[in-house]
Backbone bond lengths (Angstrom), bond angles and torsions (degrees), N, CA, C in turn:
res aa  C-N    CA-C-N  psi(-1)  N-CA   C-N-CA  omega(-1)  CA-C   N-CA-C  phi
1 M - - - 1.428 - - 1.517 110.51 -
2 H 1.296 113.14 151.96 1.463 118.87 177.41 1.516 109.89 -95.89
3 E 1.303 112.73 136.53 1.458 118.00 177.22 1.531 109.21 -87.60
4 V 1.303 116.58 131.24 1.458 121.39 179.85 1.523 108.58 -90.68
5 V 1.320 114.43 124.12 1.458 119.80 178.84 1.526 107.63 -105.44
6 A 1.300 115.97 122.30 1.469 120.21 178.74 1.524 108.70 -81.79
7 R 1.313 115.23 129.35 1.461 120.24 178.38 1.511 109.25 -117.71
8 T 1.278 113.83 137.92 1.460 117.96 172.45 1.522 106.57 -102.39
9 P 1.311 115.84 129.84 1.468 117.75 -178.20 1.532 110.59 -64.24
10 V 1.309 114.01 138.22 1.454 119.95 178.46 1.526 107.27 -97.48
11 I 1.299 114.59 111.43 1.458 120.41 179.17 1.516 107.01 -105.89
12 P 1.333 116.64 123.41 1.461 117.51 -179.20 1.525 110.77 -61.96
13 R 1.316 115.05 139.20 1.462 120.35 179.54 1.520 108.89 -92.16
14 L 1.303 114.58 140.62 1.451 120.99 177.76 1.521 107.36 -102.37
15 G 1.323 116.74 116.80 1.460 120.91 178.67 1.520 110.74 -72.16
16 R 1.329 115.09 175.02 1.463 119.61 -177.82 1.524 112.06 -63.71
17 F 1.324 117.52 -38.88 1.462 119.77 178.84 1.529 110.35 -66.35
18 G 1.313 117.27 -42.33 1.471 120.93 176.60 1.516 111.60 -61.98
19 W 1.334 115.67 -38.97 1.468 120.93 177.55 1.526 109.82 -63.22
20 L 1.324 117.32 -41.91 1.463 121.26 179.05 1.525 110.90 -63.66
21 M 1.318 117.46 -41.85 1.466 120.49 178.65 1.534 110.79 -65.05
22 A 1.327 116.68 -35.13 1.471 120.18 176.02 1.526 110.51 -66.53
23 L 1.338 117.49 -38.86 1.468 120.96 174.84 1.524 110.53 -60.70
24 Y 1.334 116.70 -44.50 1.469 120.58 178.66 1.533 110.87 -59.09
25 A 1.320 116.67 -42.37 1.465 120.70 -179.54 1.527 110.99 -66.14
26 E 1.328 116.75 -43.63 1.466 120.04 179.22 1.528 110.81 -65.65
27 N 1.319 117.57 -40.69 1.459 120.39 178.47 1.524 111.57 -65.91
28 F 1.327 117.43 -33.37 1.469 120.35 175.64 1.530 109.92 -63.03
29 R 1.333 116.30 -46.42 1.471 119.70 179.46 1.530 110.97 -61.93
30 R 1.320 116.48 -44.41 1.468 119.86 -179.69 1.528 111.49 -63.92
31 M 1.321 117.09 -46.69 1.461 120.92 -178.06 1.530 110.87 -65.33
32 T 1.320 116.38 -40.57 1.462 120.57 179.97 1.522 110.85 -66.08
33 R 1.331 117.27 -44.75 1.471 120.26 177.31 1.519 111.51 -63.32
34 L 1.317 116.36 -37.51 1.452 121.50 -174.19 1.530 112.45 -73.30
35 F 1.336 117.71 -52.71 1.463 119.80 -171.52 1.522 115.89 -125.71
36 E 1.341 119.44 -4.87 1.465 122.60 -178.45 1.528 111.36 45.96
37 P 1.334 117.79 57.43 1.461 120.99 -172.83 1.523 115.45 -65.24
38 A 1.314 118.77 -23.06 1.461 120.28 179.06 1.529 111.62 -65.18
39 D 1.331 117.17 -22.77 1.463 121.32 -179.36 1.523 113.23 -89.59
40 L 1.336 117.88 -2.61 1.457 121.18 -175.69 1.527 111.18 -96.48
41 E 1.315 115.90 140.76 1.457 120.44 173.81 1.518 108.77 -80.00
42 A 1.332 116.69 161.35 1.462 120.70 177.38 1.524 109.18 -57.50
43 G 1.313 116.18 137.18 1.452 121.60 -179.65 1.510 110.59 150.17
44 R 1.302 114.96 -175.12 1.465 121.66 -178.43 1.529 109.69 -102.53
45 Y 1.324 115.16 137.53 1.455 122.93 177.58 1.523 107.77 -129.14
46 V 1.328 115.94 146.72 1.452 120.96 -179.95 1.520 108.64 -127.87
47 S 1.325 115.79 134.66 1.460 122.35 176.14 1.519 107.61 -110.19
48 T 1.340 115.91 121.70 1.456 121.76 -177.96 1.521 109.58 -120.36
49 I 1.336 115.65 129.18 1.468 119.93 176.64 1.519 111.66 -121.40
50 G 1.337 117.23 5.33 1.456 120.52 176.61 1.510 115.72 88.26
51 D 1.337 117.90 11.47 1.462 119.82 -179.92 1.530 112.40 -97.60
52 G 1.322 117.02 2.41 1.460 120.97 179.62 1.516 114.33 85.85
53 L 1.335 117.33 -6.02 1.465 121.83 177.76 1.518 109.47 -117.42
54 D 1.316 115.25 82.71 1.466 119.66 179.40 1.522 110.23 -71.07
55 I 1.315 115.18 143.67 1.458 121.75 175.07 1.516 107.84 -91.88
56 Q 1.306 115.55 133.93 1.454 121.58 177.33 1.526 107.82 -110.86
57 L 1.320 117.03 124.17 1.456 122.75 178.47 1.517 107.72 -118.07
58 D 1.321 116.00 112.78 1.457 121.31 177.20 1.517 108.32 -99.56
59 V 1.338 116.25 118.04 1.455 120.79 172.82 1.528 104.85 -88.16
60 L 1.313 116.20 104.27 1.456 121.48 -173.93 1.517 111.92 -79.12
61 H 1.342 116.15 -44.54 1.466 120.60 -179.42 1.524 109.42 -151.61
62 Q 1.329 115.62 141.35 1.457 121.98 170.31 1.522 106.57 -113.96
63 H 1.318 116.76 114.99 1.457 122.15 177.41 1.529 108.08 -107.28
64 V 1.311 116.81 178.69 1.459 120.69 -177.36 1.525 111.67 -56.64
65 Y 1.328 117.17 -48.27 1.464 120.94 -175.90 1.525 113.85 -115.97
66 T 1.323 117.60 -3.54 1.457 119.85 -176.62 1.525 111.65 -132.77
67 T 1.304 114.60 156.05 1.464 123.21 173.30 1.520 106.56 -128.46
68 E 1.328 116.50 130.93 1.455 121.24 177.24 1.520 108.94 -108.90
69 L 1.339 115.96 130.33 1.465 122.62 -172.25 1.518 111.62 -135.42
70 R 1.330 114.49 162.70 1.465 120.74 164.91 1.511 106.69 -131.73
71 L 1.320 116.17 131.43 1.454 123.62 179.47 1.520 107.84 -115.03
72 T 1.328 116.76 128.70 1.460 120.04 -179.37 1.521 110.08 -156.57
73 Y 1.318 114.99 163.87 1.457 120.08 170.75 1.525 110.49 -83.34
74 G 1.296 118.15 -16.40 1.448 120.79 -177.91 1.520 113.01 82.27
75 V 1.327 117.54 8.22 1.459 121.32 175.31 1.529 106.28 -77.59
76 I 1.313 117.02 126.99 1.457 121.15 -174.85 1.531 111.03 -91.91
77 D 1.328 115.48 130.03 1.453 121.79 174.31 1.534 107.40 -70.65
78 P 1.334 118.29 121.17 1.462 119.96 -175.88 1.537 113.97 -65.47
79 V 1.322 117.74 -22.53 1.461 120.61 -178.84 1.527 111.29 -81.64
80 T 1.335 116.77 -47.28 1.466 120.46 -174.71 1.521 113.43 -97.84
81 G 1.334 117.58 -21.42 1.458 120.31 -175.39 1.520 113.25 79.43
82 E 1.328 116.98 6.23 1.471 122.59 -179.77 1.528 110.08 -92.82
83 P 1.342 117.11 148.37 1.472 118.96 171.88 1.529 109.54 -61.83
84 D 1.322 115.92 137.51 1.453 120.31 -175.16 1.519 109.41 -141.86
85 P 1.298 122.73 119.52 1.453 126.51 0.89 1.525 110.96 -82.29
86 S 1.309 115.72 158.85 1.460 120.34 172.66 1.518 108.40 -148.60
87 A 1.318 114.80 152.71 1.463 120.95 178.72 1.517 108.42 -135.44
88 F 1.313 115.53 130.94 1.460 121.08 173.25 1.519 106.98 -93.84
89 L 1.323 115.53 130.53 1.459 121.53 -173.80 1.512 110.66 -123.77
90 R 1.309 115.09 148.18 1.457 121.27 171.11 1.514 106.36 -126.83
91 L 1.341 115.65 118.43 1.460 121.23 177.99 1.520 108.54 -98.69
92 Y 1.316 115.93 122.66 1.459 122.62 176.47 1.528 106.12 -97.88
93 R 1.329 115.89 96.46 1.467 119.48 -172.97 1.525 112.03 -66.71
94 D 1.327 118.48 -35.05 1.460 120.53 -179.26 1.533 111.36 -68.68
95 A 1.312 117.42 -37.00 1.465 121.59 -179.62 1.522 112.70 -92.76
96 K 1.339 116.50 -7.56 1.467 122.35 -178.24 1.539 110.98 56.53
97 Q 1.340 114.50 51.50 1.452 122.68 179.76 1.529 108.88 -128.67
98 A 1.312 117.87 142.06 1.465 122.94 174.45 1.519 107.47 -126.41
99 E 1.317 115.85 120.07 1.455 122.17 -176.33 1.523 109.70 -112.71
100 A 1.308 116.64 128.71 1.464 120.26 168.80 1.521 104.99 -80.14
101 T 1.327 116.34 106.50 1.463 119.46 -177.37 1.510 111.10 -74.48
102 H 1.316 116.90 -36.01 1.452 120.82 170.58 1.516 110.13 -161.53
103 C 1.300 114.60 151.74 1.460 122.25 -179.49 1.512 108.20 -123.09
104 Y 1.301 114.71 151.73 1.451 119.70 172.65 1.514 106.62 -123.56
105 V 1.302 115.11 106.00 1.459 121.52 177.33 1.524 105.64 -129.12
106 G 1.299 115.50 77.71 1.452 120.53 -179.20 1.518 114.70 86.69
107 R 1.334 117.89 -27.04 1.453 121.00 177.42 1.520 110.43 -158.50
108 R 1.311 116.61 160.39 1.461 122.59 -178.98 1.525 110.93 -85.53
109 W 1.348 114.72 163.44 1.466 119.31 -176.31 1.520 111.91 -59.52
110 Q 1.338 117.78 -34.80 1.460 120.00 179.93 1.534 110.73 -61.73
111 D 1.325 116.11 -33.63 1.461 120.33 178.47 1.528 111.54 -73.37
112 V 1.328 115.85 -24.84 1.465 120.54 -176.59 1.523 111.68 -86.20
113 I 1.348 117.12 -48.37 1.470 119.73 -173.93 1.529 113.93 -117.69
114 G 1.327 118.19 -0.03 1.460 120.86 178.26 1.522 111.94 86.45
115 M 1.308 115.19 172.81 1.463 120.34 -175.91 1.528 113.72 -77.07
116 Y 1.312 118.84 -31.96 1.464 121.85 -175.87 1.526 110.81 -130.44
117 P 1.339 116.63 65.68 1.467 118.91 -177.60 1.531 111.15 -75.97
118 P 1.331 116.75 156.04 1.464 119.99 174.77 1.531 110.05 -67.75
119 P 1.330 118.02 153.27 1.473 121.79 -176.87 1.530 113.98 -52.59
120 A 1.313 118.44 -39.87 1.471 120.32 -179.15 1.524 110.73 -62.35
121 E 1.317 116.84 -36.61 1.462 120.54 179.47 1.530 111.21 -70.59
122 V 1.337 116.23 -36.03 1.468 120.35 176.43 1.522 109.59 -63.50
123 L 1.330 117.27 -44.24 1.461 121.36 178.80 1.524 110.85 -62.12
124 D 1.329 117.36 -44.02 1.467 120.94 177.37 1.525 110.97 -60.72
125 H 1.323 116.57 -42.21 1.470 120.48 179.80 1.529 110.67 -64.55
126 R 1.318 117.31 -42.05 1.470 120.50 177.82 1.528 110.96 -63.41
127 M 1.322 116.40 -37.69 1.465 119.30 178.25 1.526 110.47 -64.83
128 R 1.345 116.97 -42.00 1.467 119.98 178.58 1.524 111.05 -64.47
129 M 1.346 117.25 -44.79 1.472 120.40 -179.91 1.527 111.45 -61.05
130 N 1.318 116.19 -44.29 1.456 119.50 -175.96 1.512 112.51 -77.28
131 T 1.328 117.94 -26.15 1.464 120.80 170.89 1.519 109.24 -67.64
132 F 1.331 117.12 -44.20 1.465 122.41 175.30 1.524 109.89 -56.66
133 L 1.335 117.10 -47.02 1.464 120.87 -179.70 1.521 110.88 -60.05
134 G 1.316 117.89 -45.81 1.458 121.00 -179.70 1.518 112.75 -59.94
135 K 1.331 115.85 -43.59 1.468 119.70 178.79 1.520 111.15 -67.39
136 W 1.326 116.96 -37.74 1.465 120.96 178.99 1.524 110.55 -65.37
137 L 1.336 117.24 -45.18 1.469 120.85 178.80 1.523 111.16 -63.01
138 Q 1.325 116.88 -39.84 1.463 120.34 177.61 1.525 110.06 -63.07
139 Y 1.328 117.11 -44.57 1.462 121.44 178.31 1.528 110.84 -60.71
140 L 1.331 117.32 -44.10 1.471 120.53 -179.64 1.525 111.01 -61.90
141 A 1.320 116.59 -42.63 1.468 120.35 179.07 1.524 110.83 -64.00
142 E 1.338 116.99 -44.66 1.462 120.69 179.88 1.526 112.11 -67.04
143 S 1.339 117.02 -25.77 1.467 121.59 178.58 1.523 112.87 -79.41
144 G 1.329 117.05 -15.87 1.460 119.94 178.28 1.514 115.30 111.36
145 H 1.343 118.49 1.60 1.461 120.36 176.52 1.523 109.00 -72.10
146 G 1.311 115.41 151.45 1.456 119.70 177.74 1.514 110.86 169.31
147 V 1.315 115.31 -169.42 1.459 121.86 -178.20 1.525 110.83 -58.19
148 A 1.314 117.43 -37.81 1.469 120.87 -177.20 1.524 112.58 -68.35
149 T 1.333 117.69 -23.14 1.473 120.19 -178.84 1.526 112.06 -101.76
150 L 1.324 117.35 0.08 1.457 122.34 -175.05 1.523 110.66 -90.34
151 R 1.326 116.50 127.31 1.465 122.67 179.49 1.516 109.52 -129.51
152 H 1.331 115.23 141.78 1.462 120.13 175.30 1.518 108.20 -65.85
153 S 1.322 117.03 136.37 1.453 121.90 -178.90 1.522 109.28 -111.18
154 P 1.322 117.16 134.71 1.462 118.99 -179.90 1.525 113.55 -74.22
155 D 1.350 117.93 -4.49 1.468 120.22 179.85 1.526 110.16 -59.29
156 A 1.305 115.67 143.33 1.477 121.11 178.51 1.513 109.45 -70.27
157 L 1.313 114.86 152.53 1.464 121.04 178.89 1.521 111.85 -94.09
158 E 1.309 118.41 15.88 1.457 120.73 -174.73 1.521 111.84 -56.29
159 A 1.312 118.02 -44.70 1.472 120.24 -179.63 1.515 110.56 -64.86
160 G 1.343 117.35 -41.51 1.454 120.98 -179.03 1.519 112.68 -68.22
161 A 1.339 117.13 -41.03 1.450 120.42 -178.52 1.513 110.48 -67.80
162 G 1.327 117.62 -37.28 1.456 120.24 179.10 1.502 112.02 -67.68
163 S 1.310 117.73 -34.26 1.457 120.99 -179.00 1.513 111.89 -79.31
164 A 1.337 117.06 -20.41 1.461 119.87 -175.63 1.514 111.60 -64.46
165 A 1.309 117.92 -25.27 1.457 120.24 -179.22 1.521 112.43 -72.73
166 R 1.299 118.25 -13.43 1.468 121.80 -177.10 1.460 109.68 -78.62
């Protein structure tokens, strides 16, 4: 007789850091498909689809391997004067990763997690920001935003450049 050996499948577990890196990779693919930011020169671009909520994409810097951006609707928060919501992004073209370095959705990261948060809290915050970014990019793509709707805007980047230091 044959003895039956029960096997439980071993599925590799993805830790939180691995999950975050996967989010960065997915956001890179979404952002690249949506706006092809590596091909854009520094400046302001606007995507209009006729819904009254234009997307503003500020290409802050193009470096050899990275692109720094700010994505926003351009709706100004009356209290702070900042565009709300907005996300500052860094695209690592060589690693094919897109990181939301910070988001402004009603308040800044310092207001959310404090000035000296423990590392686990920083990782959780980065996961929330990059999950938000992924969902936002998916929504923009499904709404019709993309390279075909993106136009260079003659508006100055003074507001965007000043906020980038935050």
